[in-house]
Residue frames relative to the residue before (quaternion, step in Angstrom):
aa qw qx qy qz dx dy dz
X 1.0000 0.0000 0.0000 0.0000 0.00 0.00 0.00
X 0.4628 -0.7045 0.4545 0.2879 3.61 -0.71 0.99
X 0.5370 -0.6207 0.4699 0.3248 3.55 -1.12 0.74
X 0.3666 -0.7510 0.4998 0.2278 3.64 -0.67 1.03
X 0.6523 0.5026 -0.3176 0.4701 3.60 1.18 -0.42
X 0.1297 -0.7939 0.5930 0.0363 3.55 -0.68 1.16
X 0.2676 -0.7465 0.5817 0.1810 3.55 -1.26 0.32
X 0.0438 -0.7878 0.6140 0.0218 3.53 -1.26 0.46
X 0.3676 -0.7188 0.5483 0.2182 3.54 -1.29 0.25
X 0.3611 -0.7297 0.5445 0.2017 3.53 -0.88 0.98
X 0.6908 -0.4791 0.3363 0.4245 3.59 -1.25 0.29
X 0.6880 0.4706 -0.2961 0.4665 3.59 1.11 -0.61
X 0.6156 -0.5884 0.3303 0.4071 3.57 1.31 0.13
X 0.5478 0.6132 -0.4100 0.3947 3.64 1.24 -0.15
X 0.4205 -0.7040 0.5224 0.2337 3.53 -1.22 0.60
X 0.0535 -0.7700 0.6342 0.0450 3.54 -1.09 0.72
X 0.2953 -0.7473 0.5745 0.1559 3.55 -1.30 0.50
X 0.0072 -0.8226 0.5652 -0.0620 3.54 -0.88 0.95
X 0.0401 -0.7676 0.6358 0.0704 3.50 -1.37 0.22
X 0.1594 -0.7325 0.6503 0.1229 3.51 -1.32 0.37
X 0.0184 0.8163 -0.5731 0.0700 3.58 -0.79 1.06
X 0.4431 -0.6681 0.5276 0.2809 3.56 -1.12 0.67
X 0.1336 -0.8158 0.5617 0.0333 3.60 -0.77 1.06
X 0.7023 -0.4457 0.2722 0.4838 3.58 1.04 0.69
X 0.5543 -0.5850 0.4662 0.3649 3.53 -1.15 -0.73
X 0.4843 -0.6460 0.4987 0.3152 3.55 -1.17 0.56
X 0.7380 -0.4322 0.2657 0.4449 3.65 -1.24 0.17
X 0.6656 0.4938 -0.3117 0.4648 3.61 1.15 -0.51
X 0.5876 -0.5880 0.3656 0.4186 3.60 1.28 -0.19
X 0.5097 0.6532 -0.4228 0.3670 3.57 1.27 -0.11
X 0.4836 -0.6826 0.4708 0.2802 3.57 -0.95 0.92
X 0.2881 -0.7655 0.5574 0.1426 3.55 -0.97 0.98
X 0.0597 -0.7678 0.6379 0.0101 3.56 -0.84 1.05
X 0.1584 -0.8048 0.5695 0.0532 3.57 -0.65 1.14
X 0.0669 -0.7827 0.6187 0.0088 3.57 -0.85 1.04
X 0.0414 0.7822 -0.6200 0.0453 3.57 -0.94 0.93
X 0.0626 -0.7798 0.6210 0.0480 3.59 -1.16 0.64
X 0.0860 -0.8030 0.5895 -0.0147 3.57 -1.09 0.82
X 0.5297 -0.6165 0.4779 0.3332 3.53 -1.27 0.41
X 0.7734 0.2817 -0.1458 0.5488 3.57 1.12 -0.67
X 0.5419 -0.6488 0.4296 0.3176 3.56 -0.96 0.87
X 0.6626 0.5261 -0.3330 0.4163 3.61 0.91 -0.86
X 0.6160 0.5309 -0.3511 0.4641 3.59 1.13 -0.56
X 0.6394 0.5207 -0.3188 0.4673 3.55 1.05 -0.78
X 0.6413 0.5257 -0.3167 0.4606 3.57 1.00 -0.86
X 0.6739 0.5026 -0.3002 0.4507 3.59 0.89 -0.94
X 0.6746 0.4873 -0.2997 0.4665 3.59 0.92 -0.86
X 0.6253 0.5332 -0.3366 0.4597 3.57 1.01 -0.79
X 0.6609 0.5065 -0.3041 0.4629 3.59 0.93 -0.89
X 0.6407 0.5267 -0.3283 0.4520 3.58 0.98 -0.83
X 0.6766 0.4928 -0.2990 0.4582 3.58 0.85 -0.97
X 0.6493 0.5130 -0.3235 0.4590 3.60 0.90 -0.87
X 0.6548 0.5154 -0.3138 0.4551 3.58 0.93 -0.89
X 0.6983 0.4686 -0.2803 0.4630 3.61 0.84 -0.94
X 0.6034 0.5366 -0.3574 0.4693 3.60 1.12 -0.61
X 0.6724 0.4930 -0.2946 0.4670 3.58 0.92 -0.91
X 0.7101 0.4229 -0.2485 0.5052 3.58 1.09 -0.69
X 0.4086 -0.7482 0.4332 0.2925 3.57 1.35 0.14
X 0.5849 0.5567 -0.4009 0.4327 3.56 0.89 0.89
X 0.3876 0.7173 -0.4929 0.3038 3.56 1.19 0.40
X 0.1401 -0.7776 0.6107 0.0531 3.55 -0.99 0.91
X 0.3389 -0.7536 0.5302 0.1900 3.54 -0.64 1.13
X 0.5559 -0.6053 0.4496 0.3500 3.54 -1.15 0.59
X 0.7073 0.4359 -0.3367 0.4432 3.53 -1.23 0.53
X 0.2704 0.7821 -0.5426 0.1443 3.56 -0.72 -1.04
X 0.6734 -0.5291 0.3427 0.3861 3.58 -1.30 0.17
X 0.5492 -0.5440 0.4987 0.3920 3.51 -1.36 0.12
X 0.6832 -0.4713 0.3533 0.4317 3.55 -1.29 0.25
X 0.6761 0.4957 -0.3039 0.4526 3.61 0.85 -0.93
X 0.6583 0.5108 -0.3178 0.4524 3.58 0.92 -0.88
X 0.6670 0.4903 -0.3158 0.4638 3.57 0.91 -0.83
X 0.6746 0.5030 -0.3079 0.4440 3.60 0.86 -0.92
X 0.5993 0.5642 -0.3665 0.4338 3.58 1.05 -0.67
X 0.6997 0.4444 -0.2685 0.4908 3.57 0.88 -0.91
X 0.6397 0.5383 -0.3284 0.4396 3.56 1.01 -0.79
X 0.6553 0.5062 -0.3149 0.4638 3.59 0.91 -0.88
X 0.6429 0.5316 -0.3282 0.4432 3.57 0.92 -0.89
X 0.7159 0.4579 -0.2573 0.4599 3.57 0.91 -0.92
X 0.7867 0.3841 -0.1817 0.4478 3.59 0.91 -0.85
X 0.7541 0.3631 -0.2257 0.4986 3.62 1.14 -0.26
X 0.4109 0.7470 -0.4597 0.2487 3.60 1.22 -0.02
X 0.7299 0.4176 -0.2357 0.4871 3.59 1.09 -0.69
X 0.5493 0.6086 -0.4004 0.4093 3.59 1.26 0.02
X 0.5872 -0.5715 0.4247 0.3850 3.55 -1.20 0.42
X 0.7072 -0.5161 0.2908 0.3859 3.53 -1.21 0.60
X 0.6614 0.5156 -0.3196 0.4410 3.59 0.91 -0.86
X 0.6578 0.5051 -0.3113 0.4638 3.59 1.00 -0.80
X 0.6283 0.5214 -0.3342 0.4708 3.58 1.03 -0.77
X 0.6592 0.5094 -0.3124 0.4564 3.56 0.93 -0.89
X 0.6385 0.5293 -0.3301 0.4507 3.58 0.98 -0.81
X 0.6323 0.5273 -0.3324 0.4600 3.59 0.98 -0.82
X 0.6554 0.5159 -0.3100 0.4563 3.57 0.97 -0.84
X 0.6606 0.5009 -0.3079 0.4668 3.57 0.97 -0.83
X 0.6559 0.5180 -0.3193 0.4466 3.59 0.96 -0.81
X 0.7189 0.4374 -0.2510 0.4784 3.58 1.04 -0.74
X 0.4253 0.7248 -0.4563 0.2925 3.60 1.26 -0.13
X 0.6727 0.4819 -0.3351 0.4506 3.69 0.78 -0.83
X 0.6098 0.5470 -0.3555 0.4499 3.60 1.07 -0.68
X 0.6705 0.4889 -0.2972 0.4723 3.58 0.90 -0.91
X 0.6670 0.5259 -0.3087 0.4281 3.56 0.93 -0.91
X 0.7708 0.3759 -0.1884 0.4787 3.57 0.90 -0.92
X 0.8251 0.2260 -0.0714 0.5128 3.58 0.97 -0.85
X 0.3843 0.7918 -0.4333 0.1939 3.58 1.25 -0.14
X 0.7205 0.4453 -0.2567 0.4655 3.62 0.97 -0.76
X 0.5464 0.6257 -0.3973 0.3901 3.59 1.24 -0.18
X 0.5216 -0.5826 0.5098 0.3586 3.54 -1.23 0.51
X 0.5678 -0.6343 0.4034 0.3356 3.56 -0.87 0.95
X 0.7449 0.4258 -0.2417 0.4532 3.59 0.81 -0.98
X 0.5812 0.5709 -0.3903 0.4289 3.60 1.25 0.02
X 0.5061 0.6750 -0.4212 0.3329 3.61 1.22 -0.25
X 0.0885 -0.7702 0.6308 0.0321 3.52 -1.12 0.83
X 0.6972 -0.4663 0.3273 0.4352 3.56 -1.24 0.26
X 0.6165 0.5572 -0.3540 0.4290 3.59 1.01 -0.74
X 0.6136 0.5421 -0.3504 0.4548 3.60 1.10 -0.64
X 0.6747 0.4768 -0.2951 0.4800 3.58 0.96 -0.84
X 0.6037 0.5364 -0.3535 0.4721 3.59 1.08 -0.68
X 0.6545 0.5073 -0.3070 0.4691 3.57 1.01 -0.82
X 0.6147 0.5396 -0.3392 0.4646 3.56 1.06 -0.74
X 0.6552 0.5115 -0.3135 0.4591 3.58 0.92 -0.89
X 0.6522 0.5130 -0.3196 0.4574 3.61 0.90 -0.88
X 0.6581 0.5052 -0.3072 0.4662 3.58 0.97 -0.84
X 0.6542 0.5099 -0.3160 0.4606 3.58 0.95 -0.84
X 0.6549 0.5315 -0.3123 0.4371 3.57 1.03 -0.76
X 0.7745 0.3779 -0.1775 0.4752 3.58 1.06 -0.69
X 0.8489 0.0008 0.0509 0.5260 3.61 0.92 -0.79
X 0.4192 0.7686 -0.4171 0.2440 3.59 1.17 0.35
X 0.5350 0.6570 -0.4148 0.3316 3.61 1.17 -0.23
X 0.0644 -0.7931 0.6053 0.0203 3.54 -1.04 0.88
X 0.7864 0.1184 -0.0502 0.6042 3.60 1.23 -0.43
X 0.7687 0.3738 -0.2591 0.4497 3.56 -1.29 0.33
X 0.7944 0.0519 -0.0417 0.6038 3.59 1.17 0.49
X 0.7293 -0.3902 0.3010 0.4746 3.57 -1.24 -0.33
X 0.4222 -0.7173 0.4885 0.2618 3.62 -0.60 1.09
X 0.7698 0.3510 -0.2662 0.4620 3.54 -1.05 0.81
X 0.5986 0.5250 -0.3774 0.4728 3.57 1.27 0.01
X 0.6627 -0.5371 0.3574 0.3804 3.56 -1.29 0.19
X 0.4425 -0.6660 0.5362 0.2704 3.53 -1.24 0.57
X 0.5989 -0.5750 0.4168 0.3700 3.55 -1.23 0.44
X 0.6348 -0.5315 0.4001 0.3929 3.56 -1.25 0.47
X 0.6395 0.5302 -0.3336 0.4457 3.59 1.00 -0.74
X 0.6510 0.5081 -0.3214 0.4633 3.60 0.93 -0.85
X 0.6460 0.5142 -0.3194 0.4650 3.57 0.96 -0.86
X 0.6566 0.5077 -0.3113 0.4628 3.58 0.93 -0.88
X 0.6529 0.5080 -0.3133 0.4664 3.59 1.00 -0.81
X 0.6292 0.5267 -0.3310 0.4660 3.59 1.05 -0.76
X 0.6691 0.4891 -0.3018 0.4711 3.58 0.90 -0.88
X 0.6339 0.5443 -0.3380 0.4333 3.59 1.01 -0.76
X 0.7182 0.4282 -0.2728 0.4758 3.59 0.83 -0.91
X 0.6235 0.5190 -0.3456 0.4717 3.61 1.10 -0.62
X 0.6307 0.5184 -0.3347 0.4706 3.59 1.01 -0.74
X 0.6255 0.5325 -0.3365 0.4603 3.58 1.01 -0.76
X 0.6572 0.5003 -0.3085 0.4718 3.58 0.97 -0.86
X 0.6810 0.4818 -0.2923 0.4677 3.60 0.97 -0.83
X 0.5729 0.5607 -0.3828 0.4591 3.60 1.13 -0.50
X 0.6580 0.4872 -0.3090 0.4839 3.56 1.01 -0.78
X 0.6228 0.5254 -0.3388 0.4705 3.59 1.05 -0.71
X 0.6208 0.5350 -0.3277 0.4701 3.56 1.11 -0.71
X 0.6536 0.5061 -0.3072 0.4716 3.58 0.98 -0.84
X 0.6935 0.4575 -0.2641 0.4898 3.57 1.12 -0.69
X 0.4083 -0.7422 0.4311 0.3110 3.57 1.39 0.03
X 0.3543 0.7112 -0.5145 0.3224 3.52 0.99 0.93
X 0.7647 0.1533 -0.1037 0.6173 3.58 1.26 -0.43
X 0.5128 -0.6698 0.4528 0.2888 3.56 -1.21 0.54
X 0.7866 -0.0297 0.0165 0.6165 3.59 1.17 -0.52
X 0.4794 -0.6636 0.4953 0.2905 3.56 -1.27 0.36
X 0.2872 -0.8059 0.4904 0.1661 3.64 -0.32 1.19
X 0.5880 0.5947 -0.3713 0.4035 3.61 1.24 -0.21
X 0.5668 0.6863 -0.3753 0.2586 3.54 1.06 -0.76
X 0.7985 0.2968 -0.1497 0.5019 3.59 0.86 -0.84
X 0.4067 0.7005 -0.4863 0.3279 3.58 1.22 0.31
X 0.4459 -0.7063 0.4878 0.2536 3.57 -0.86 0.98
X 0.3267 -0.7453 0.5526 0.1799 3.55 -0.82 1.03
X 0.5334 -0.6082 0.4652 0.3594 3.60 -1.05 0.67
X 0.5061 -0.6509 0.4736 0.3097 3.55 -1.03 0.76
X 0.2497 -0.7768 0.5640 0.1268 3.55 -0.83 1.02
X 0.2909 -0.7458 0.5754 0.1675 3.53 -0.76 1.07
X 0.5374 -0.6107 0.4654 0.3489 3.55 -1.05 0.73
X 0.4806 -0.6819 0.4563 0.3096 3.62 -0.80 0.92
X 0.3518 -0.7245 0.5546 0.2090 3.54 -1.04 0.82
X 0.1048 -0.7968 0.5944 0.0291 3.56 -0.64 1.13
X 0.1138 -0.8100 0.5745 0.0305 3.53 -0.08 1.32
X 0.1735 -0.7646 0.6131 0.0971 3.54 -0.96 0.90
X 0.5383 -0.6135 0.4667 0.3407 3.54 -1.17 0.56
X 0.5128 -0.5825 0.5254 0.3487 3.51 -1.29 0.40
X 0.6755 -0.4633 0.3565 0.4494 3.59 -1.25 0.18
X 0.6524 0.5214 -0.3182 0.4485 3.58 0.99 -0.82
X 0.6594 0.4921 -0.3081 0.4776 3.61 0.96 -0.83
X 0.6287 0.5345 -0.3352 0.4546 3.57 0.99 -0.80
X 0.6567 0.5086 -0.3113 0.4617 3.58 0.94 -0.87
X 0.6519 0.5093 -0.3215 0.4608 3.61 0.96 -0.81
X 0.6529 0.5018 -0.3194 0.4689 3.58 0.95 -0.84
X 0.6743 0.4999 -0.3066 0.4489 3.60 0.85 -0.93
X 0.6217 0.5479 -0.3455 0.4403 3.59 1.05 -0.72
X 0.6750 0.4602 -0.2849 0.5014 3.59 1.05 -0.75
X 0.6752 0.5242 -0.3013 0.4226 3.58 0.88 -0.95
X 0.6595 0.5370 -0.3314 0.4085 3.60 0.96 -0.78
X 0.6546 0.4846 -0.3145 0.4876 3.60 1.26 -0.24
X 0.5663 0.6155 -0.3738 0.4009 3.58 1.28 -0.17
X 0.6305 -0.5386 0.4018 0.3885 3.56 -1.18 0.56
X 0.7536 0.3883 -0.2058 0.4888 3.59 0.97 -0.83
X 0.2031 0.8253 -0.5071 0.1433 3.60 1.19 0.47
X 0.6758 0.4766 -0.3317 0.4539 3.68 0.81 -0.78
X 0.6223 0.5374 -0.3392 0.4571 3.57 1.09 -0.67
X 0.6302 0.5179 -0.3259 0.4780 3.58 1.00 -0.84
X 0.6446 0.5163 -0.3205 0.4638 3.58 0.99 -0.81
X 0.6247 0.5348 -0.3397 0.4564 3.60 0.98 -0.78
X 0.6664 0.4852 -0.3069 0.4757 3.58 0.95 -0.82
X 0.6451 0.5167 -0.3247 0.4598 3.57 1.07 -0.69
X 0.5665 0.5540 -0.3897 0.4693 3.58 1.27 -0.15
X 0.6315 -0.5530 0.3270 0.4342 3.58 1.26 -0.23
X 0.4151 0.7019 -0.4877 0.3119 3.61 1.20 0.19
X 0.4714 -0.6203 0.5415 0.3159 3.54 -1.12 0.70
X 0.6014 -0.5815 0.3868 0.3881 3.64 -1.05 0.60
X 0.6686 0.4862 -0.3182 0.4641 3.61 0.99 -0.76
X 0.5951 0.5412 -0.3666 0.4675 3.60 1.20 -0.44
X 0.6495 0.5074 -0.3158 0.4701 3.56 0.96 -0.86
X 0.6813 0.4952 -0.2880 0.4558 3.58 0.92 -0.92
X 0.6891 0.4874 -0.2863 0.4535 3.61 1.12 -0.49
X 0.4895 0.6882 -0.4279 0.3219 3.61 1.23 -0.17
X 0.0934 -0.7601 0.6409 0.0515 3.55 -1.13 0.81
X 0.6038 -0.6179 0.3733 0.3380 3.52 -1.02 0.90
X 0.7842 0.3751 -0.2017 0.4513 3.58 0.55 -1.13
X 0.6907 0.4873 -0.2838 0.4526 3.58 1.07 -0.63
X 0.8368 0.2969 -0.0879 0.4516 3.55 0.83 -1.02
X 0.7564 0.3570 -0.2039 0.5088 3.61 1.10 -0.50
X 0.0640 -0.7515 0.6560 0.0278 3.53 -0.98 0.95
X 0.1689 -0.8383 0.5126 0.0770 3.55 0.06 1.30
X 0.5705 0.5698 -0.3883 0.4462 3.58 1.21 -0.30
X 0.7374 0.3754 -0.2054 0.5225 3.54 0.94 -0.94
X 0.3787 -0.7466 0.4678 0.2834 3.57 1.23 -0.37
X 0.5346 0.6049 -0.4155 0.4192 3.57 0.94 0.94
X 0.1894 -0.7485 0.6276 0.1000 3.50 -1.32 0.52
X 0.1622 -0.7852 0.5933 0.0714 3.57 -0.83 1.04
X 0.1682 -0.7617 0.6186 0.0946 3.55 -0.90 0.96
X 0.1604 0.8087 -0.5450 0.1523 3.57 -0.44 1.23
X 0.7778 0.1546 -0.1363 0.5938 3.56 1.28 0.21
X 0.1960 -0.7681 0.5976 0.1202 3.57 -1.21 0.49
X 0.2233 -0.7432 0.6157 0.1368 3.54 -1.28 0.48
X 0.0798 0.7998 -0.5858 0.1040 3.56 -0.63 1.14
X 0.4363 -0.6722 0.5303 0.2766 3.57 -1.32 -0.12
X 0.0481 -0.7755 0.6295 -0.0027 3.56 -0.93 0.97
X 0.8327 -0.1051 0.0140 0.5435 3.57 -0.56 1.21
X 0.7493 -0.4289 0.2092 0.4592 3.54 0.93 0.97
X 0.6831 0.4544 -0.2890 0.4933 3.61 1.23 -0.04
X 0.4714 -0.6753 0.4779 0.3058 3.62 -0.93 0.83
X 0.0584 -0.7850 0.6167 -0.0053 3.55 -1.02 0.88
X 0.1481 -0.7695 0.6151 0.0865 3.56 -0.98 0.87
X 0.0927 0.7933 -0.5891 0.1225 3.53 -0.91 0.95
X 0.6264 -0.5084 0.4212 0.4143 3.54 -1.33 0.07
X 0.6395 -0.5013 0.3955 0.4282 3.61 -1.19 0.32
X 0.6525 -0.5677 0.3474 0.3622 3.55 -1.16 0.67
X 0.7981 0.1157 -0.0515 0.5891 3.58 1.03 -0.76
X 0.6551 -0.5005 0.3819 0.4176 3.55 -1.28 0.28
X 0.6212 0.5544 -0.3442 0.4339 3.58 1.07 -0.69
X 0.5853 0.5945 -0.3711 0.4078 3.59 1.17 -0.47
X 0.6293 0.4833 -0.3312 0.5105 3.58 1.21 -0.45
X 0.2485 0.7767 -0.5329 0.2257 3.56 -0.43 1.18
X 0.3013 -0.7204 0.5939 0.1937 3.54 -1.30 0.35
X 0.1234 -0.8130 0.5687 0.0197 3.56 -0.73 1.12
X 0.3973 -0.6922 0.5405 0.2663 3.60 -1.01 0.75
X 0.2620 -0.7664 0.5703 0.1369 3.56 -1.08 0.74
X 0.4510 -0.6723 0.5068 0.2964 3.57 -1.07 0.68
X 0.6816 -0.5309 0.3239 0.3856 3.57 -1.22 0.52
X 0.6370 0.5376 -0.3423 0.4337 3.58 0.97 -0.80
X 0.6737 0.4800 -0.2994 0.4755 3.58 0.92 -0.87
X 0.6086 0.5414 -0.3572 0.4571 3.62 1.01 -0.70
X 0.6477 0.5116 -0.3132 0.4698 3.58 0.98 -0.84
X 0.6429 0.5192 -0.3155 0.4664 3.58 0.99 -0.84
X 0.6747 0.4977 -0.2975 0.4567 3.57 0.93 -0.88
X 0.6199 0.5282 -0.3450 0.4665 3.59 1.03 -0.71
X 0.6549 0.4980 -0.3082 0.4776 3.56 0.99 -0.84
X 0.6478 0.5150 -0.3183 0.4623 3.59 1.00 -0.79
X 0.6394 0.5127 -0.3236 0.4728 3.58 1.02 -0.75
X 0.6411 0.5058 -0.3209 0.4798 3.59 1.01 -0.77
X 0.6206 0.5375 -0.3369 0.4609 3.60 1.04 -0.77
X 0.6607 0.5003 -0.3102 0.4657 3.59 0.92 -0.85
X 0.6195 0.5311 -0.3441 0.4645 3.59 1.05 -0.69
X 0.6532 0.4969 -0.3082 0.4811 3.59 1.02 -0.80
X 0.6400 0.5188 -0.3217 0.4667 3.60 1.00 -0.77
X 0.6369 0.5247 -0.3242 0.4626 3.57 1.01 -0.77
X 0.6521 0.5086 -0.3080 0.4703 3.56 0.99 -0.84
X 0.6811 0.4890 -0.2903 0.4612 3.58 0.95 -0.85
X 0.6884 0.4905 -0.2839 0.4527 3.61 1.02 -0.76
X 0.2486 -0.7979 0.5134 0.1949 3.58 1.11 -0.55
X 0.8446 -0.1122 0.0996 0.5139 3.57 -0.90 -0.95
X 0.5853 0.5897 -0.3762 0.4101 3.61 1.19 -0.36
X 0.5599 0.6125 -0.3938 0.3953 3.58 1.22 -0.34
X 0.1078 -0.8257 0.5536 0.0076 3.57 -0.81 1.04
X 0.2958 0.8134 -0.4633 0.1907 3.56 1.20 0.44
X 0.1091 -0.7792 0.6146 0.0565 3.52 -1.29 0.48
X 0.7329 -0.4789 0.2310 0.4244 3.55 0.85 1.10
X 0.4223 0.6996 -0.4862 0.3096 3.62 1.15 0.33
X 0.4729 -0.6544 0.5100 0.2967 3.56 -1.08 0.75
X 0.7597 0.3061 -0.1637 0.5499 3.58 0.88 -0.96
X 0.3173 0.7281 -0.5405 0.2777 3.57 -0.15 1.30
X 0.5203 -0.6291 0.4719 0.3330 3.54 -1.29 0.25
X 0.7735 -0.3786 0.2471 0.4441 3.57 -1.32 -0.14
X 0.6989 0.4128 -0.2658 0.5201 3.59 1.24 -0.34
X 0.6081 -0.6028 0.3384 0.3903 3.58 1.24 0.29
X 0.4732 0.6770 -0.4506 0.3389 3.61 1.25 0.01
X 0.4267 -0.7330 0.4640 0.2555 3.61 -0.71 1.01
X 0.4529 -0.6656 0.5274 0.2713 3.52 -1.21 0.60
X 0.2576 -0.6816 0.6518 0.2100 3.50 -1.36 0.42
X 0.6954 -0.4999 0.2968 0.4224 3.64 -1.13 0.45
X 0.6491 0.5244 -0.3472 0.4279 3.62 0.96 -0.73
X 0.6430 0.5053 -0.3229 0.4764 3.59 1.07 -0.70
X 0.6453 0.5075 -0.3169 0.4749 3.56 1.01 -0.75
X 0.6106 0.5496 -0.3469 0.4526 3.58 1.08 -0.69
X 0.6457 0.5183 -0.3269 0.4555 3.58 1.01 -0.76
X 0.5836 0.5596 -0.3690 0.4585 3.59 1.14 -0.60
X 0.6470 0.5226 -0.3167 0.4559 3.58 0.93 -0.88
X 0.6812 0.4838 -0.3030 0.4582 3.58 0.86 -0.92
X 0.6136 0.5358 -0.3505 0.4621 3.60 1.07 -0.66
X 0.6725 0.4891 -0.2955 0.4703 3.57 0.94 -0.88
X 0.6104 0.5394 -0.3576 0.4567 3.60 1.07 -0.64
X 0.6475 0.5065 -0.3235 0.4686 3.58 0.96 -0.85
X 0.6692 0.5049 -0.3053 0.4517 3.57 0.91 -0.89
X 0.7053 0.4521 -0.2594 0.4805 3.57 1.06 -0.76
X 0.3673 -0.7561 0.4702 0.2689 3.58 1.23 -0.32
X 0.4514 0.6670 -0.4665 0.3656 3.57 1.06 0.77
X 0.6785 -0.4717 0.3598 0.4332 3.57 -1.29 0.27
X 0.4075 -0.6899 0.5408 0.2560 3.55 -1.07 0.77
X 0.1036 0.7614 -0.6307 0.1086 3.54 -0.57 1.22
X 0.6416 -0.5281 0.3553 0.4280 3.58 -1.13 0.36
X 0.5416 -0.6326 0.4381 0.3383 3.61 -0.90 0.83
X 0.5995 0.5679 -0.3607 0.4336 3.58 1.08 -0.69
X 0.6653 0.4748 -0.2917 0.4968 3.58 1.06 -0.78
X 0.6754 0.5184 -0.2948 0.4338 3.56 0.90 -0.95
X 0.7529 0.3576 -0.2041 0.5134 3.59 1.12 -0.58
X 0.8020 0.3410 -0.1779 0.4571 3.56 0.32 -1.25
X 0.6825 0.4528 -0.2915 0.4942 3.59 0.88 -0.87
X 0.6347 0.5292 -0.3319 0.4549 3.57 1.02 -0.76
X 0.6354 0.5252 -0.3311 0.4591 3.59 1.03 -0.76
X 0.6641 0.4996 -0.3072 0.4637 3.59 0.90 -0.90
X 0.6607 0.5052 -0.3056 0.4635 3.58 0.97 -0.86
X 0.6454 0.5288 -0.3219 0.4474 3.59 0.93 -0.89
X 0.6751 0.4960 -0.3004 0.4560 3.57 0.86 -0.96
X 0.6580 0.5123 -0.3168 0.4519 3.59 0.94 -0.85
X 0.6993 0.4724 -0.2766 0.4596 3.58 0.92 -0.90
X 0.6616 0.4571 -0.3080 0.5084 3.58 1.28 -0.24
X 0.6125 -0.6259 0.3242 0.3579 3.54 1.24 0.36
X 0.3849 0.7136 -0.4998 0.3047 3.61 1.18 0.32
X 0.5676 -0.6308 0.4146 0.3287 3.59 -0.96 0.88
X 0.5596 -0.6095 0.4402 0.3488 3.62 -1.00 0.76
X 0.6271 0.5369 -0.3446 0.4469 3.60 1.00 -0.73
X 0.6631 0.4927 -0.3040 0.4745 3.57 0.99 -0.82
X 0.6331 0.5239 -0.3357 0.4605 3.60 0.97 -0.81
X 0.6523 0.5108 -0.3149 0.4630 3.59 0.92 -0.90
X 0.6532 0.5069 -0.3123 0.4679 3.58 0.94 -0.86
X 0.6508 0.5288 -0.3087 0.4489 3.57 0.97 -0.87
X 0.7387 0.4148 -0.2224 0.4826 3.57 0.93 -0.94
X 0.5087 -0.6713 0.4151 0.3439 3.60 1.24 -0.17
X 0.4595 0.6685 -0.4547 0.3677 3.58 1.08 0.74
X 0.4565 -0.6717 0.5144 0.2755 3.54 -1.22 0.54
X 0.7845 0.2954 -0.1153 0.5330 3.57 1.00 -0.91
X 0.3686 -0.7543 0.5025 0.2066 3.58 -0.52 1.18
X 0.6181 0.5468 -0.3579 0.4370 3.61 1.04 -0.66
X 0.6128 0.5285 -0.3395 0.4794 3.58 1.09 -0.70
X 0.6342 0.5414 -0.3298 0.4426 3.58 0.94 -0.85
X 0.7076 0.4630 -0.2720 0.4593 3.55 0.80 -1.01
X 0.6741 0.4999 -0.2999 0.4536 3.60 1.02 -0.75
X 0.7778 0.3874 -0.1732 0.4636 3.57 0.97 -0.87
X 0.8103 0.3350 -0.1299 0.4629 3.58 0.93 -0.86
X 0.6703 0.4599 -0.3088 0.4937 3.59 1.21 0.00
X 0.0346 0.8077 -0.5808 0.0950 3.57 -0.65 1.19
X 0.3547 -0.7291 0.5502 0.2000 3.54 -1.21 0.58
X 0.2466 -0.7485 0.6006 0.1349 3.55 -1.02 0.91
X 0.6862 -0.4445 0.3435 0.4622 3.63 -1.21 0.13
X 0.6311 0.5384 -0.3385 0.4441 3.60 1.02 -0.78
X 0.6447 0.5228 -0.3211 0.4561 3.55 1.05 -0.76
X 0.6439 0.5053 -0.3228 0.4753 3.57 1.03 -0.73
X 0.6233 0.5283 -0.3407 0.4651 3.56 1.07 -0.70
X 0.6271 0.5284 -0.3335 0.4650 3.59 1.06 -0.74
X 0.6331 0.5141 -0.3267 0.4776 3.57 1.06 -0.77
X 0.6232 0.5399 -0.3338 0.4569 3.60 1.01 -0.78
X 0.6828 0.4918 -0.2902 0.4558 3.55 0.89 -0.97
X 0.6417 0.5250 -0.3286 0.4523 3.58 1.03 -0.79
X 0.6660 0.4886 -0.3038 0.4748 3.58 0.98 -0.83
X 0.6326 0.5227 -0.3307 0.4661 3.59 1.05 -0.76
X 0.6379 0.5222 -0.3191 0.4676 3.59 1.01 -0.79
X 0.6425 0.5166 -0.3336 0.4572 3.58 0.97 -0.83
X 0.6488 0.5184 -0.3194 0.4565 3.56 0.98 -0.85
X 0.6522 0.5073 -0.3138 0.4677 3.56 1.02 -0.84
X 0.6415 0.5262 -0.3204 0.4571 3.59 0.99 -0.82
X 0.6636 0.5009 -0.3031 0.4656 3.58 1.00 -0.84
X 0.6457 0.5184 -0.3228 0.4584 3.56 1.12 -0.70
């Protein structure tokens, strides 16, 4: 077998040793030819043996390769093309800090220290949207960014673009369990007293039944509401992706459901529908409605962020604690039903969940009043036993 190590003479008369070896093909199918030269023969022999071994073990990584941004651009295109628009947008937002901090670096030059530095930067000044720019991102956002970047680097590892994944052993920021504060009975009564005088009172009531904001915003009169039968069908949602309204099916099959409505709410909805008809007549050609339940005086549909601002306005008017509308409505509904003895399976079905255990763990919370009720029940039992 011919010796793979060749020798040559430089212009200054010194000898060098070199080899050229086929290292398979790159991800595009192009054949890889590796050339190395050394001053000493034993170094050339050792490097040749290493490359041959790694090629046979399918773990050889050629020098060079794409930058982080270039690789992520192709990776996102290939891996998110079949996902819905909102999910694709979320992936892009999560990878934004990676591109901003590491985008110009060669992919195979990344080390764990680089990822540690990325995490530190994200914790202190990585925010660009959804809050004050230049402040730190949440632990959950950082963890989600690392998860999707690690997934991309795992694929780069499989493609033999990198020798190891520097994300794998990076310490994730500790995520504190979210605090879901619920209003007291007195605060709830004050909020409801203000909300019932608002134009969107029936919409607020629908959310207090446990509807997600995007579910409420996606409701249409003729498609989803049967006021004669007193039922509401949830079969589509309306949300915002990169500032643009998007309509889509619910995230899971369990999200598609039909809920019975009480008589009082049916009466409110009928009055609200009549009000919208009067507004349409008064607006004339300026009216731009398209059968949405949640719309303004000109028929323009609401998006969840606009509906959220309505909640915060009503909280200010009622003088109650500012808590997230999602907690004040959906979490409060789940907690109320659980504390009234409704079956976890029924609560999960009502809220549009697949797993009842998830519903009880995530959406059921105890307030001070609830603990006082437990105290009284235990005291009564003790008195009865005595």
